[in-house]
FILO-619867 format. One record per residue (C-alpha): x, y, z. Coordinates in steps of 0.02 Angstrom, whole numbers, padded with zeros to 5 digits, always signed. Example, Ala and Ser with C-alpha at 12.3 -4.5 7.8 and 13.67 -1.06 7.14 Angstrom:
# residues 2
+00615-00225+00390+00684-00053+00357
***
This chain:
# residues 869
+00166+00463-00476+00304+00484-00337+00475+00435-00373+00545+00271-00292+00730+00263-00233+00792+00088-00272+00942+00029-00174+01086-00057-00266+01130-00239-00257+01271-00275-00143+01447-00325-00221+01531-00419-00285+01444-00452-00451+01318-00601-00454+01365-00624-00649+01460-00772-00688+01612-00761-00813+01562-00878-00953+01668-00825-01083+01684-00933-01235+01760-00924-01407+01591-00927-01497+01533-00765-01414+01699-00677-01458+01682-00559-01608+01787-00550-01751+01851-00380-01809+01825-00361-01988+01861-00172-02015+01924-00024-01935+01869+00141-02014+01970+00311-01975+01903+00461-02065+01962+00610-01945+02070+00637-01802+01915+00657-01685+01823+00558-01564+01672+00454-01629+01530+00511-01513+01383+00447-01601+01321+00311-01730+01184+00254-01838+01150+00143-01981+01032+00108-02120+01038-00041-02243+01161+00050-02349+01274+00161-02236+01352+00178-02063+01352+00357-02002+01466+00433-01870+01453+00596-01779+01615+00667-01733+01687+00795-01601+01752+00882-01769+01574+00935-01803+01541+00833-01954+01441+00671-01999+01544+00541-02095+01449+00425-02211+01522+00250-02245+01465+00124-02364+01417-00036-02280+01475-00146-02412+01639-00081-02465+01684+00013-02288+01742+00163-02394+01691+00346-02359+01537+00397-02455+01513+00572-02395+01535+00706-02261+01385+00786-02195+01441+00969-02134+01327+01104-02058+01342+01087-01869+01452+01208-01780+01470+01086-01621+01512+00910-01578+01385+00784-01655+01311+00725-01496+01168+00597-01556+01115+00518-01718+00944+00430-01758+00870+00359-01901+00690+00366-01955+00692+00214-02080+00519+00241-02135+00555+00431-02188+00732+00403-02248+00793+00522-02136+00935+00548-02013+00924+00667-01865+01081+00727-01785+01099+00828-01630+01241+00938-01592+01335+01052-01458+01273+01199-01561+01103+01187-01494+01022+01110-01660+00951+00960-01737+00979+00931-01916+00877+00821-02038+00955+00738-02179+00900+00624-02318+00981+00451-02303+00953+00417-02479+01015+00592-02557+01123+00627-02402+01067+00817-02423+01005+00933-02286+00818+00936-02270+00786+01039-02114+00866+01124-01965+00769+01105-01806+00804+01233-01663+00742+01192-01491+00637+01318-01377+00746+01446-01295+00890+01413-01420+01038+01502-01324+00973+01408-01163+00954+01231-01224+01130+01198-01228+01204+01037-01300+01079+00916-01355+01134+00752-01295+00998+00626-01348+00865+00603-01479+00732+00475-01501+00618+00454-01663+00431+00390-01639+00362+00332-01813+00183+00310-01757+00173+00486-01702+00310+00559-01833+00384+00654-01684+00563+00677-01636+00613+00685-01447+00760+00784-01398+00856+00795-01223+00944+00947-01172+01081+01004-01070+00967+01131-00988+00870+00988-00907+00726+01008-01046+00625+00875-01140+00572+00947-01304+00478+00880-01450+00434+00911-01629+00299+00832-01736+00330+00800-01926+00147+00751-01965+00038+00831-02091+00023+00997-01996+00200+01018-01973+00232+01143-02093+00104+01260-02025+00175+01227-01852+00342+01272-01905+00286+01428-01991+00182+01488-01851+00335+01486-01748+00459+01611-01805+00535+01657-01643+00590+01555-01486+00505+01708-01392+00330+01624-01375+00239+01627-01218+00179+01456-01172+00004+01377-01189-00104+01363-01045-00172+01205-01096+00001+01119-01124+00002+01043-00964+00191+01067-00958+00311+01188-00867+00390+01303-00999+00486+01469-00992+00394+01632-01025+00528+01698-01138+00700+01681-01206+00776+01786-01066+00708+01661-00947+00837+01614-00828+00823+01432-00726+00871+01414-00547+01039+01340-00535+01038+01163-00479+01177+01061-00418+01177+00953-00559+01173+01078-00695+01330+01155-00788+01441+01029-00710+01456+00830-00718+01350+00763-00575+01438+00741-00418+01594+00683-00490+01764+00772-00568+01768+00652-00714+01655+00689-00873+01678+00542-00985+01508+00552-01062+01516+00731-01110+01709+00755-01146+01646+00859-01312+01512+00944-01231+01540+01125-01176+01465+01107-01006+01423+01295-00971+01591+01360-01059+01553+01494-01201+01501+01420-01364+01612+01481-01502+01548+01602-01624+01542+01537-01810+01414+01501-01943+01262+01425-01891+01293+01466-01708+01159+01565-01600+01289+01713-01597+01303+01725-01776+01148+01782-01850+01081+01619-01885+01159+01606-02054+01111+01425-02121+01141+01309-02272+00962+01279-02285+00822+01392-02342+00721+01493-02216+00562+01399-02251+00638+01237-02192+00714+01297-02038+00596+01241-01894+00570+01299-01721+00499+01188-01574+00353+01287-01489+00346+01325-01296+00195+01201-01289+00315+01061-01336+00426+01084-01190+00450+01011-01021+00571+01108-00912+00644+01041-00805+00613+00861-00864+00754+00803-00746+00876+00899-00638+01031+00859-00731+01071+00841-00925+00975+00723-01009+01111+00613-01075+01015+00472-01153+00824+00418-01208+00749+00258-01279+00580+00199-01333+00484+00061-01262+00362-00016-01387+00333-00192-01341+00246-00162-01172+00087-00261-01130-00036-00123-01134+00008-00068-01308+00066+00114-01251+00237+00179-01313+00336+00251-01179+00484+00360-01177+00639+00323-01053+00754+00467-01020+00911+00455-00920+00997+00604-00826+01141+00671-00725+01031+00672-00587+01048+00487-00564+00873+00443-00621+00770+00370-00762+00597+00440-00792+00461+00357-00900+00349+00462-01002+00188+00399-01081+00190+00449-01275+00017+00531-01296-00046+00644-01442-00044+00790-01336+00142+00758-01278+00232+00651-01163+00152+00623-00985+00260+00582-00831+00225+00405-00772+00366+00344-00657+00537+00384-00601+00676+00267-00542+00814+00347-00443+00980+00270-00395+01145+00305-00319+01274+00269-00451+01290+00441-00528+01234+00490-00700+01129+00381-00812+01252+00380-00970+01164+00258-01083+01005+00180-01099+00914+00036-01208+00760-00066-01183+00680-00222-01246+00504-00268-01206+00470-00230-01027+00662-00226-00974+00765-00071-00967+00954-00077-00966+01043+00081-00906+01218+00111-00903+01296+00228-00751+01445+00298-00691+01574+00199-00604+01538+00029-00700+01362-00028-00653+01209-00067-00772+01044-00053-00687+00906-00178-00759+00739-00108-00721+00573-00206-00747+00436-00090-00816+00294-00199-00756+00328-00212-00581+00417-00045-00581+00569-00135-00490+00759-00145-00502+00788-00320-00549+00971-00326-00562+01127-00225-00541+01266-00294-00663+01444-00238-00604+01529-00221-00773+01690-00151-00698+01694-00036-00548+01751+00138-00570+01738+00133-00760+01587+00223-00834+01474+00126-00950+01438+00249-01102+01356+00157-01218+01240+00002-01232+01177-00107-01382+01066-00264-01383+01061-00415-01507+00916-00514-01475+00927-00537-01282+01120-00525-01278+01188-00352-01214+01342-00268-01267+01422-00135-01146+01559-00011-01194+01658+00079-01067+01770+00216-01024+01929+00105-01028+01888+00043-01207+01837-00118-01147+01682-00205-01231+01589-00341-01154+01433-00448-01208+01313-00516-01080+01191-00648-01088+01004-00653-01047+01052-00718-00884+01182-00561-00850+01333-00680-00873+01482-00611-00959+01518-00722-01104+01650-00621-01194+01755-00481-01155+01888-00376-01265+01984-00216-01279+01890-00122-01420+01985+00037-01430+02145+00096-01355+02047+00254-01268+01876+00275-01230+01729+00163-01301+01612+00299-01334+01478+00244-01438+01396+00082-01518+01263+00013-01621+01213-00164-01686+01148-00173-01868+01101-00309-01983+01190-00354-02133+01129-00481-02246+01095-00638-02130+01219-00579-02008+01251-00431-01887+01387-00302-01849+01433-00220-01695+01491-00052-01726+01594+00046-01600+01669+00221-01582+01802+00277-01487+01907+00436-01434+02042+00353-01527+01966+00418-01684+01906+00243-01738+01762+00150-01794+01772-00034-01776+01664-00162-01859+01639-00326-01774+01550-00480-01846+01444-00552-01710+01343-00712-01700+01192-00735-01601+01244-00825-01460+01175-01014-01426+00984-00971-01382+00970-01002-01195+00807-01076-01130+00750-00913-01058+00789-00824-01233+00681-00956-01324+00541-00939-01218+00533-00753-01216+00547-00730-01413+00422-00877-01448+00260-00935-01412+00239-01042-01255+00182-01177-01367+00204-01202-01550+00074-01247-01686+00141-01426-01707+00118-01466-01526-00016-01608-01509-00027-01570-01329-00037-01390-01266-00005-01454-01083+00136-01562-01099+00223-01447-01228+00202-01290-01105+00267-01385-00965+00420-01444-01055+00468-01255-01074+00415-01211-00896+00531-01347-00815+00661-01291-00928+00697-01131-00846+00781-01170-00677+00677-01056-00559+00767-01114-00402+00727-00975-00273+00852-01022-00137+01000-00993-00253+01046-00818-00284+01131-00858-00451+00953-00918-00512+00868-00738-00466+00855-00697-00647+00792-00871-00699+00660-00851-00573+00609-00681-00641+00614-00751-00825+00506-00886-00776+00365-00757-00698+00375-00672-00867+00366-00829-00959+00229-00888-00857+00124-00722-00877+00146-00733-01066+00092-00915-01078-00059-00878-00967-00092-00729-01070-00094-00840-01228-00208-00966-01147-00336-00815-01133-00308-00745-00950-00279-00557-00916-00116-00548-00840-00006-00441-00737+00160-00463-00621+00147-00399-00452+00311-00340-00353+00347-00425-00197+00488-00313-00133+00663-00264-00185+00760-00423-00222+00600-00537-00204+00534-00643-00347+00359-00557-00423+00186-00638-00405+00096-00689-00571-00088-00632-00580-00198-00707-00701-00375-00697-00731-00472-00803-00836-00641-00718-00853-00802-00813-00871-00945-00777-00981-01075-00648-00917-01248-00718-00859-01387-00657-00760-01321-00680-00593-01149-00624-00500-01013-00743-00566-00921-00842-00429-00734-00810-00412-00611-00949-00372-00425-00915-00320-00302-01032-00371-00142-01037-00272+00022-01103-00326+00207-01078-00352+00325-01074-00487+00480-01082-00396+00572-01254-00361+00694-01330-00245+00872-01361-00304+00904-01513-00401+01092-01569-00387+01128-01692-00541+01181-01828-00423+01048-01961-00416+00957-01905-00573+00934-02026-00714+00901-01867-00827+00939-01682-00831+00826-01608-00705+00773-01452-00803+00727-01558-00961+00574-01646-00967+00603-01824-01007+00451-01948-01045+00477-02131-00980+00350-02269-00967+00202-02162-00940+00288-02025-00832+00370-01865-00859+00522-01834-00765+00589-01661-00709+00609-01540-00571+00443-01458-00533+00326-01568-00641+00239-01611-00483+00277-01473-00366+00201-01366-00436+00230-01329-00609+00120-01477-00682-00030-01432-00577-00022-01245-00619-00036-01280-00806-00165-01427-00790-00273-01283-00702-00229-01154-00825-00258-01269-00972-00426-01333-00893-00488-01147-00891-00427-01114-01063-00519-01257-01142-00683-01201-01066-00651-01027-01110-00627-01084-01291-00795-01178-01281-00875-01028-01192-00909-01138-01045-00818-01042-00917-00962-00976-00804-00859-00916-00669-00699-00807-00640-00530-00907-00606-00397-00795-00529-00223-00878-00527-00097-00810-00409+00070-00888-00423+00203-00842-00307+00405-00875-00336+00454-00878-00153+00359-01025-00091+00510-01135-00047+00592-00995+00031+00445-00964+00153+00340-00854+00035+00430-00692+00079+00345-00546+00034+00187-00638-00020+00065-00571+00112+00115-00386+00103+00102-00407-00082-00072-00488-00088-00139-00350+00040-00059-00209-00075-00138-00269-00227-00308-00337-00162-00410-00240-00273-00327-00313-00422-00353-00475-00354-00544-00438-00318-00661-00538-00209-00641-00723-00189-00777-00862-00151-00667-01010-00135-00481-01046-00141-00409-01198-00239-00234-01275-00211-00139-01420-00289+00024-01432-00205+00033-01618-00141+00017-01792-00183-00088-01957-00160-00062-02062-00021-00032-02202-00145-00006-02228-00328-00188-02303-00373-00312-02214-00271-00369-02039-00304-00372-01917-00152-00437-01751-00080-00319-01669+00045-00425-01591+00190-00284-01547+00327-00112-01475+00347-00015-01460+00498+00065-01299+00543+00241-01269+00593+00351-01160+00703+00540-01153+00658+00657-01104+00811+00840-01072+00811+00938-01087+00971+01123-01033+01000+01216-01061+01164+01386-00964+01168+01533-00945+01285+01631-00778+01303+01794-00882+01253+01851-00935+01097+01860-01114+01029+01978-01214+01153+02095-01371+01165+02006-01508+01260+02165-01581+01326+02202-01409+01405+02043-01330+01456+01934-01495+01466+01845-01498+01642+01890-01323+01678+01757-01231+01578+01559-01260+01554+01549-01312+01377+01405-01239+01265+01381-01406+01176+01346-01501+01346+01215-01356+01386+01148-01382+01215+01115-01564+01228+01047-01554+01402+00921-01430+01338+00870-01523+01183+00857-01688+01293+00727-01572+01406+00612-01554+01264+00541-01736+01251+00526-01892+01363+00567-02064+01315+00406-02093+01229+00453-01929+01121+00304-01844+01192+00339-01652+01194+00363-01583+01379+00317-01415+01355+00184-01373+01483-00005-01377+01422+00077-01422+01241-00063-01552+01211-00205-01460+01301-00303-01398+01148-00271-01541+01024-00440-01590+00952-00507-01763+00998-00515-01892+00872-00696-01932+00816-00757-02106+00778-00768-02054+00594-00588-02004+00588-00539-02176+00677-00645-02264+00536-00564-02156+00402-00380-02205+00467-00429-02394+00481-00473-02378+00303-00311-02284+00243-00214-02419+00352-00289-02561+00241-00248-02463+00075-00066-02419+00132-00023-02558+00238+00032-02445+00376-00038-02444+00550-00178-02317+00577-00085-02246+00732+00070-02202+00616-00052-02099+00501-00129-02021+00633+00038-01976+00717+00091-01902+00554-00063-01807+00512-00160-01750+00666-00049-01754+00820+00092-01629+00855+00274-01667+00850+00453-01591+00887+00596-01616+00775+00788-01581+00806+00854-01538+00642+01037-01484+00643+01178-01455+00771+01318-01339+00718+01472-01289+00820+01612-01170+00782+01782-01204+00753+01871-01335+00657+01747-01485+00699+01883-01611+00763+01877-01719+00912+01999-01606+01018+01900-01446+01020+01778-01374+01130+01679-01259+01028+01644-01085+01100+01465-01072+01018+01335-01209+00971+01183-01183+00860+01033-01300+00840+00871-01284+00735+00713-01364+00809+00539-01369+00738+00362-01419+00811+00225-01463+00705+00052-01403+00767-00125-01461+00740-00301-01409+00768-00345-01322+00899-00164-01269+00955-00156-01078+00938+00001-01028+00842+00058-00876+00961+00020-00979+01105+00138-01116+01054+00278-00993+00995+00273-00907+01171+00265-01072+01262+00411-01144+01170+00528-00995+01197+00472-00974+01373+00506-01168+01406+00685-01144+01328+00732-00995+01436+00653-01075+01597+00743-01240+01572+00904-01158+01520+00903-01049+01689+00902-01211+01795+01076-01256+01727+01151-01101+01799+01265-01096+01667+01378-00940+01620+01352-00957+01438+01221-00853+01344+01079-00910+01252+00987-00832+01101+00812-00903+01045+00740-00843+00873+00576-00906+00791+00618-00857+00611+00468-00944+00523+00291-00997+00572+00133-01049+00487-00030-01096+00558-00125-01272+00530-00264-01297+00408-00417-01408+00422-00551-01398+00272-00736-01405+00283-00793-01590+00240-00978-01519+00224-00948-01360+00123-01043-01356-00048-00864-01318-00130-00783-01472-00051-00927-01583-00104-00917-01512-00293-00733-01548-00290-00754-01716-00216-00892-01763-00342-00781-01706-00482-00639-01821-00435-00755-01955-00420-00843-01935-00597-00672-01912-00674-00593-02069-00595-00744-02176-00571-00714-02196-00382-00723-02116-00224-00573-02015-00181-00494-02047-00019-00496-01904+00116-00323-01875+00184-00213-01748+00276-00030-01701+00262+00107-01678+00399+00176-01549+00316+00130-01352+00301+00088-01233+00156+00097-01065+00248-00003-00969+00116-00153-01085+00125-00230-01029+00304-00163-00873+00279-00268-00839+00111-00419-00913+00195-00414-00796+00329-00364-00646+00209-00519-00671+00107-00633-00748+00216-00679-00914+00127-00633-01092+00120-00484-01173+00046-00487-01340-00050-00334-01447-00092-00333-01560-00242-00170-01666-00244-00133-01714-00437+00029-01823-00413+00046-02001-00344+00123-02048-00191+00293-02100-00279+00310-01931-00360+00473-01895-00277+00434-01703-00240+00591-01615-00197+00698-01787-00231+00799-01844-00371+00692-01904-00525+00542-01807-00471+00391-01861-00587+00216-01850-00632+00102-01979-00721+00039-01918-00883-00134-01998-00847-00134-01906-00677-00083-01738-00766-00217-01746-00900-00364-01815-00774-00308-01669-00645-00351-01557-00790-00505-01634-00826-00555-01636-00629-00528-01452-00624-00637-01430-00775-00770-01530-00703-00759-01435-00533-00764-01258-00624-00915-01312-00724-01006-01382-00569-00968-01223-00469-01029-01108-00603-01193-01202-00616-01355-01106-00559-01406-01258-00455-01244-01250-00354-01260-01065-00338-01432-01081-00270-01375-01210-00154-01231-01103-00102-01347-00964-00065-01464-01059+00049-01317-01135+00130-01258-00968+00179
***
């Protein structure tokens, strides 16, 4: 797979400073054993191990904080430590180009593992142990990735490889050197710290300088303190060279991925992260992320998320599922991030200025303190009893033991670490809805970007638990992903229909003023659930999903339900169309589209929506070449942009609010007698004039939304520029592009008649087509009958004056009809304070969907459908 270059987020940092006393650690002990930098750390239940620049490993008792032992044998700085818990082993790697294996029980040496091309491998910066394959991975200075298996055939493997002069296997599938005399082509990142003069991560690596001769070095005759039978060599077939174009400074394993495949992530001085599938034959390259913030110096992972510490104070957060950069955390610009550790969903960063910071799951800084008087080089989180220690090491020769408490669990953390509904929940739908609403997925607020991503992750996990096959689909850099979930129906003797449900997990903002309860806490009162998104659109999404899940559990789902849930609907569905086209094969064929994104016309009569108006949003700016002026000095002497704007806007409509754009009404579809009868019926029910309903639903309109001026906005200033926002609502059979062209042409020609010296700019920044359902379509009839059977009365056929851009677009893209089932009541307050949905409507909406899915999978319906086509 080709590498993808990911651009960083702009500064300043979006992370909030939310430091509090409960998140600050307590320093409970300091350990100083040698006057030497602490380059690496590891821990077991009994011991803390520290690797030093002085070539030793110090073993500290976890209970008494006393020095238990010193493990000697390396002839270079101890760069990395890794514990194999199930084997009671400790791996250590060094600047002497060896990996040593120690017993964590007896603290005795077990093996010395030498990389392929021992002289050329250089410092071994990083280690990762994979228990399921009994394999140790090592990252080398010479840019190679190497590995060795300690499975049952390890001794024969070790004995058969007695020299590093081994020819590569033709079946290895890797690029390996031919002999120990092999010399690699020089690269700009090799033998020097990438791009920069400072070398914080490799202060103790030799970086191409001659390695000192001594016991245990390649230049001293390979004298060792373990018997020859326990000296192991990595064969050439276990080498990928080069794996990167820079030192492999760090690596981590990802074991909690959705597909069950363990992956190795490696970070390098070439400014990139590579993903490798861990397969029996060795690592297989899968993907590369490249950045432009210097070397990747530290890396950790949790689930599908990778956190990478970079030069110059940045942490890159990468989503494995969508292969996209989801956040750039600016820890402290210009200060390298040398170590990262995780506790649950909290992240700890250690920097070259000695500062340690704690970050919440939403990437807010919740604690910051001076951890070391010099450089903070290493860190681990280890459990002790019921508590946790953060252990940090620095070049001030000290190890600091910090007592840390898991921070108060945020909503995102709770949802990620627990099922979407608990075993005690009597009602899966309402319980899941309470969790769904609790994440403030406000797509219009940059500070909520991570909340939106967490919502997508949670929704994917929830739908997966309900029985769907799920994935996240990227929609472009900085945009919220799509959630794709497919409930697969039971196999039958005929092709299963496929219904696509479209919805959105993002919500509009909810300022607390006007709310009677917390908008992001579902509150039940008098048969209603209150909270932002309960009716628009989180409630309907879960009602549809639970309907499919119930049918699936009864083996009664006879069709495929594909749920496509976006996270940018409230912001104009940014990136939606391109993402759907790119992943159309994953979505599959579609026979009908179901939407539930509106409300009834009243509170007591079920409805089906069969029409939406389209929309054209236009921004107009009129500006002079002059700054803002004082009206007492310049008034009457200049042509004012505000006067031009008022005249231009006034020219758009007449005294009866009819739009004056030429031919604007020429293609508007005539009202039929059946429609007139329908509006008469609706008028009786709603007590609103039929003409008013028709004007809002089936007639085009023009609205002037805002007028903004430059300057201080007081009564003595002539603004130098004036901006206005105008929209048109369009209806069948107006052509969207024709209306856009007519609007812009009318504005320009009208403005020319003013003969004003001021300049005008016209931008149409958003548009969506109208939609009208087919009332005679078999799918519509099936939905209408489902509503009638559940509610015991005929549903009203209504239209909406608003727009849902994705509905007509999906119809055209998949070549099938769309259906719109409103679940909420007319008083649900969507987009307003105290948004709500009736429990009766929510549960009956779920039942209507069950009936609809059952009807449309029935053989009789399918036969009728085939005959109709």
